[in-house]
Legacy VTK file of the C-alpha trace (Angstrom):
# vtk DataFile Version 3.0
C-alpha trace
ASCII
DATASET POLYDATA
POINTS 395 float
99.556 17.027 -7.514
103.021 16.105 -5.776
103.160 12.176 -5.174
103.868 12.040 -1.125
107.358 9.852 -0.728
108.080 7.274 1.785
110.779 8.298 4.434
112.951 6.499 3.170
112.427 7.915 -0.192
112.715 11.579 1.043
115.978 10.983 2.625
117.750 10.108 -0.575
116.059 12.370 -2.967
114.108 15.194 -1.424
115.710 18.889 -2.240
117.637 17.725 -5.329
116.376 17.881 -9.326
119.359 16.570 -10.945
118.206 17.987 -14.449
119.450 21.353 -12.722
122.874 20.528 -12.280
123.867 18.428 -15.562
122.198 15.492 -14.616
124.916 14.709 -12.017
123.951 11.642 -9.532
125.247 13.231 -6.471
124.558 16.193 -4.978
127.299 19.129 -6.014
128.888 20.730 -3.699
129.176 24.348 -4.088
133.004 25.016 -2.390
132.816 29.162 -2.506
132.650 31.868 -0.599
130.745 34.515 -2.739
128.716 34.439 -6.002
129.117 36.945 -8.720
126.775 39.324 -10.746
125.989 40.008 -13.950
126.052 43.529 -13.092
126.091 45.961 -10.543
121.877 46.396 -10.977
121.383 42.625 -10.247
123.434 43.082 -7.007
121.237 45.723 -6.055
117.732 43.776 -6.445
119.761 40.759 -4.640
120.289 42.702 -1.833
116.865 44.726 -2.053
115.730 40.989 -2.103
113.757 42.042 -5.277
115.625 38.855 -6.969
116.408 35.678 -5.841
119.708 34.171 -5.608
122.934 33.681 -4.083
124.857 36.380 -3.008
127.854 35.125 0.191
127.698 31.407 1.311
127.275 33.130 5.165
123.890 34.188 3.334
123.066 31.014 1.576
124.889 28.593 -0.383
123.110 25.565 -2.876
124.509 22.552 -1.262
123.355 24.079 2.148
119.715 24.786 0.323
119.695 20.950 -0.907
120.224 20.203 3.380
118.207 22.657 4.635
115.137 21.417 2.334
115.570 17.911 2.919
115.597 18.221 6.786
112.670 20.208 6.488
110.699 17.731 4.394
111.864 15.406 7.157
110.491 16.496 9.917
107.226 18.163 8.057
108.156 21.587 8.838
108.006 24.301 5.672
111.698 25.834 6.163
114.796 24.456 7.473
117.977 26.552 8.534
121.540 24.865 9.071
124.712 25.849 11.098
128.134 25.208 12.278
127.470 23.001 15.171
124.591 21.565 17.595
124.970 24.405 19.837
125.297 27.174 17.263
121.732 26.201 16.141
120.684 26.033 19.988
122.386 29.124 20.197
120.699 31.075 17.184
117.101 30.064 18.102
117.120 30.909 21.769
118.223 34.280 21.461
116.197 34.767 18.413
113.629 34.176 20.524
114.051 36.484 24.123
115.426 39.677 24.933
116.456 41.158 27.920
114.162 40.068 31.209
112.537 37.278 29.779
112.203 33.865 30.774
112.619 30.229 29.848
110.634 26.729 30.778
112.809 23.857 30.308
112.826 20.404 30.470
114.462 19.030 34.176
117.432 18.104 32.335
119.547 19.238 29.229
122.925 19.072 27.173
125.706 20.388 29.603
126.479 23.236 26.726
122.477 24.467 26.431
122.791 24.400 29.976
126.236 26.755 29.954
124.572 28.793 27.420
121.263 29.714 29.631
123.739 30.498 32.221
125.629 33.224 30.312
122.068 34.343 28.999
121.248 34.287 33.141
124.253 36.616 33.474
124.673 38.661 30.468
120.960 39.454 29.832
118.791 38.842 32.869
117.109 35.747 30.863
115.899 33.645 33.737
115.624 29.885 33.365
113.618 27.571 35.464
113.802 23.750 35.120
110.372 21.563 35.443
109.663 17.830 35.251
106.900 18.417 32.788
105.270 15.650 34.025
101.705 17.202 33.745
99.673 20.112 32.663
99.500 21.193 36.198
103.000 21.514 36.941
103.649 22.924 33.098
101.079 25.893 33.996
102.193 26.424 37.554
105.396 26.982 36.214
104.932 29.570 33.147
105.051 33.233 34.175
104.297 36.096 32.232
107.386 36.715 30.821
108.123 33.174 29.246
109.266 33.781 25.834
109.989 30.175 25.264
109.644 26.212 26.482
112.848 24.201 25.764
112.294 20.246 25.801
115.014 17.641 25.270
113.328 14.194 24.981
115.140 11.727 25.341
116.304 13.754 27.768
120.457 13.943 27.970
121.649 11.629 29.795
119.217 10.403 31.880
116.870 8.643 29.013
113.591 10.615 30.844
110.821 11.095 28.184
108.470 14.091 27.512
105.041 14.104 26.489
105.334 16.454 23.658
101.400 16.349 22.833
100.637 17.273 25.988
103.488 20.090 26.480
101.963 21.452 22.963
98.277 21.844 24.032
99.785 23.947 26.898
101.855 26.110 25.151
99.373 26.730 22.464
96.885 28.159 25.411
99.288 30.540 26.531
100.660 31.055 22.857
104.483 30.199 23.342
106.604 28.766 21.324
107.712 24.881 21.676
111.255 24.366 21.115
112.568 20.593 21.104
116.069 19.097 20.635
115.313 16.042 18.711
118.830 15.176 18.261
118.726 11.419 20.296
115.886 10.282 17.823
116.524 11.928 14.291
113.346 12.687 12.437
113.520 9.027 11.843
112.132 8.143 15.081
110.564 11.184 16.328
108.517 13.903 15.012
107.610 16.903 17.037
106.377 19.640 14.762
103.696 16.504 13.696
102.964 16.545 17.474
102.384 19.904 17.742
105.355 21.842 18.356
107.112 24.754 16.945
110.152 24.425 16.073
113.209 21.298 16.121
116.759 21.483 16.619
119.536 18.879 15.764
122.700 18.413 17.039
123.553 16.974 13.006
126.569 16.044 13.885
125.004 12.944 16.142
122.530 10.584 14.064
121.706 12.984 10.771
125.992 12.785 9.787
126.102 9.552 11.702
129.928 8.929 10.814
131.750 11.085 13.310
133.721 13.318 10.525
131.299 16.779 10.844
130.445 18.979 13.284
126.771 20.752 12.543
123.748 21.745 13.647
119.930 22.340 11.977
116.845 23.649 13.024
112.980 23.348 11.154
110.059 25.056 11.374
107.040 27.442 10.009
109.126 29.605 7.252
108.695 33.177 8.694
110.190 31.591 12.098
113.158 30.187 10.249
113.235 33.599 8.256
113.027 35.433 10.846
116.128 33.695 12.587
118.376 33.457 9.343
118.307 37.370 8.602
118.913 38.250 12.293
121.311 35.589 14.988
122.484 33.069 11.882
123.672 36.201 9.616
124.822 38.329 12.191
126.339 36.106 14.835
127.276 33.625 11.914
127.504 30.090 12.748
126.816 29.030 9.837
127.579 25.516 8.258
129.922 25.173 5.646
129.321 23.898 1.910
131.476 21.098 2.487
129.772 20.059 5.797
126.256 19.774 4.166
127.282 17.638 1.773
128.518 15.824 4.225
125.155 15.672 6.246
123.610 15.351 2.342
125.767 11.976 2.014
124.843 10.413 5.891
121.150 10.768 5.423
120.823 8.421 2.454
121.585 5.861 5.021
119.673 7.242 8.228
116.973 4.678 8.518
118.836 1.531 7.531
121.724 3.425 10.448
119.013 3.993 12.972
116.664 0.701 12.594
120.183 -1.221 13.629
121.310 1.490 16.583
117.916 0.854 17.941
118.093 -3.180 17.560
121.477 -3.663 18.547
120.491 -1.034 22.031
116.910 -3.191 22.382
119.284 -6.374 22.880
122.319 -4.746 25.360
119.915 -2.922 27.322
118.365 -6.699 28.654
121.861 -7.422 28.945
122.799 -5.217 30.981
119.758 -5.198 32.978
120.947 -9.100 34.263
124.442 -8.021 34.914
125.255 -8.156 38.830
127.456 -5.008 38.424
124.824 -2.496 36.866
122.618 -1.300 39.292
119.684 0.398 37.261
119.381 0.728 33.195
117.384 3.993 31.613
116.525 2.961 28.321
112.609 4.242 26.821
112.467 0.572 25.004
112.372 -0.760 27.821
108.821 -1.983 29.072
110.125 -1.446 32.716
110.725 2.151 32.067
108.306 4.438 33.681
108.009 6.654 29.985
107.230 3.569 27.935
104.223 4.232 26.973
105.364 7.975 25.997
107.965 6.588 23.602
105.172 3.806 22.062
103.077 6.709 21.520
105.180 9.147 19.881
108.949 7.396 18.629
108.734 5.127 16.062
111.458 3.318 18.077
113.591 3.508 21.414
116.424 4.623 19.411
119.874 3.843 20.316
121.435 5.568 23.467
121.347 3.493 27.046
122.544 5.315 30.517
123.208 2.947 32.962
124.292 3.130 36.620
127.088 0.860 38.273
127.730 -0.032 41.697
130.572 1.104 43.251
132.783 4.748 43.459
133.671 7.163 40.932
137.076 5.393 40.824
135.339 1.994 40.097
133.066 3.284 37.317
136.288 5.276 35.364
138.451 1.985 35.849
135.223 -0.237 34.362
134.927 2.247 31.589
139.087 1.750 30.855
139.415 -2.019 30.372
136.861 -1.920 27.392
138.439 -2.814 24.123
136.278 -2.164 21.489
134.234 0.352 22.097
135.478 4.052 21.933
135.831 6.425 25.481
134.600 9.843 23.701
131.589 12.178 24.067
129.009 12.405 20.737
126.826 9.608 19.810
125.087 8.411 16.501
128.659 7.377 15.087
128.867 3.808 13.334
131.468 2.892 16.889
129.656 2.444 19.814
130.756 4.979 22.358
130.882 5.249 26.221
131.343 8.360 28.361
131.134 9.542 32.094
128.706 12.449 32.077
129.604 13.991 35.544
132.869 14.249 34.629
132.984 14.863 30.609
129.375 16.306 29.212
127.654 17.795 32.276
131.120 18.385 33.975
130.165 22.141 33.698
126.619 21.645 35.239
126.898 22.198 39.381
127.307 19.097 41.537
123.811 20.219 43.233
122.039 21.039 39.696
123.275 17.736 38.420
121.975 15.729 41.161
118.358 17.420 40.892
118.854 15.879 37.057
119.839 12.112 38.259
123.297 12.637 36.765
125.572 10.605 39.672
128.960 9.253 39.824
127.544 6.158 39.014
125.888 6.810 35.443
126.871 5.755 32.010
126.100 6.557 28.917
126.351 4.105 26.114
126.021 4.937 22.233
125.318 1.838 21.268
127.104 1.830 17.699
126.141 -0.501 14.195
128.954 -3.286 15.191
127.620 -7.167 15.700
125.739 -6.783 19.384
127.430 -9.898 20.452
130.457 -8.030 20.177
128.999 -5.143 21.755
128.040 -7.041 24.829
131.470 -9.517 24.931
133.444 -5.944 25.470
130.935 -4.732 28.090
130.565 -7.697 29.651
134.385 -8.502 30.293
134.891 -4.854 31.478
131.601 -5.359 34.145
133.037 -8.724 35.444
136.100 -7.122 36.121
134.325 -5.226 38.815
133.631 -8.704 40.954
137.702 -9.113 40.635
LINES 1 396
395 0 1 2 3 4 5 6 7 8 9 10 11 12 13 14 15 16 17 18 19 20 21 22 23 24 25 26 27 28 29 30 31 32 33 34 35 36 37 38 39 40 41 42 43 44 45 46 47 48 49 50 51 52 53 54 55 56 57 58 59 60 61 62 63 64 65 66 67 68 69 70 71 72 73 74 75 76 77 78 79 80 81 82 83 84 85 86 87 88 89 90 91 92 93 94 95 96 97 98 99 100 101 102 103 104 105 106 107 108 109 110 111 112 113 114 115 116 117 118 119 120 121 122 123 124 125 126 127 128 129 130 131 132 133 134 135 136 137 138 139 140 141 142 143 144 145 146 147 148 149 150 151 152 153 154 155 156 157 158 159 160 161 162 163 164 165 166 167 168 169 170 171 172 173 174 175 176 177 178 179 180 181 182 183 184 185 186 187 188 189 190 191 192 193 194 195 196 197 198 199 200 201 202 203 204 205 206 207 208 209 210 211 212 213 214 215 216 217 218 219 220 221 222 223 224 225 226 227 228 229 230 231 232 233 234 235 236 237 238 239 240 241 242 243 244 245 246 247 248 249 250 251 252 253 254 255 256 257 258 259 260 261 262 263 264 265 266 267 268 269 270 271 272 273 274 275 276 277 278 279 280 281 282 283 284 285 286 287 288 289 290 291 292 293 294 295 296 297 298 299 300 301 302 303 304 305 306 307 308 309 310 311 312 313 314 315 316 317 318 319 320 321 322 323 324 325 326 327 328 329 330 331 332 333 334 335 336 337 338 339 340 341 342 343 344 345 346 347 348 349 350 351 352 353 354 355 356 357 358 359 360 361 362 363 364 365 366 367 368 369 370 371 372 373 374 375 376 377 378 379 380 381 382 383 384 385 386 387 388 389 390 391 392 393 394
């Protein structure tokens, strides 16, 4: 019987047997585009699926396999599939699950490029998408249509930090036989594991917390073996948004410190959120770790910690908000999140600028909203920088 390992052990060891690679401590990097066959007959057998083995790195690579197996284990899924970006992962999944004239039910708020993809799918293939608050079973059931082929959820929602009760959504979806896809980027599997809550497919922009160092663009999908195999042999293989072996190797290295990093991100964010809430220039703070957050009970139920992203609204105009951001010295103005550095951005004019203004408003994304990815620095230094920038609004 295979010994069960704790999460902190699996992020370091899962998916790698050093005895197969000359006892190398670090996971090897197979930086190759193709693989040779012993003879023509072996090539025939591998292409026919009669023999296991590697053919071409777009179809599979040993370094990438290590990453996929490790991520599947961490999410408690059966199989994983790695991509060249988070959006390549999102695109591959949504295209694989739908066809022309189908319908997608989506959480009320998604990443700007996911919104753009949904708009493109509507324009090209008449795949409709409705946005739901997903606040109750009744609300969900009222939005599901006969041609609904997928329920797509972000939780926490980017950038409003609203939470969705995944167990509730999964229970409704199972009644209707509809797969639930969850973008788990803001949490990482250390904080939230949607498959354990009844969901079917998990997506990560591995660029963020999985990599953790701001030096790689990647995506990962985890789910049941047959679903992942289907995506692999269709949209992943034929569209080709695959990950490079080197990027997979960087993610394997980053994963080893994931629990330690997520603890620090979350602990820092709890302190910063509390300090922001007490500043006179801050209108409102949106952070799941705040006991006053409307979804705090959901956070306690399905998340290990509140993670490291905070959104807050600042009193003033768009120019006032931008000037406040410009006064920051330590904190970097940049999109993305989950890096060692604390990052700040203005969603209405940056990550969600592609979303029409009226739709942004319905999502709760105003010109006063700011998103902060709390880094690994000393929280005192993060706050000192934020405070001086916010104090400047009163001068």
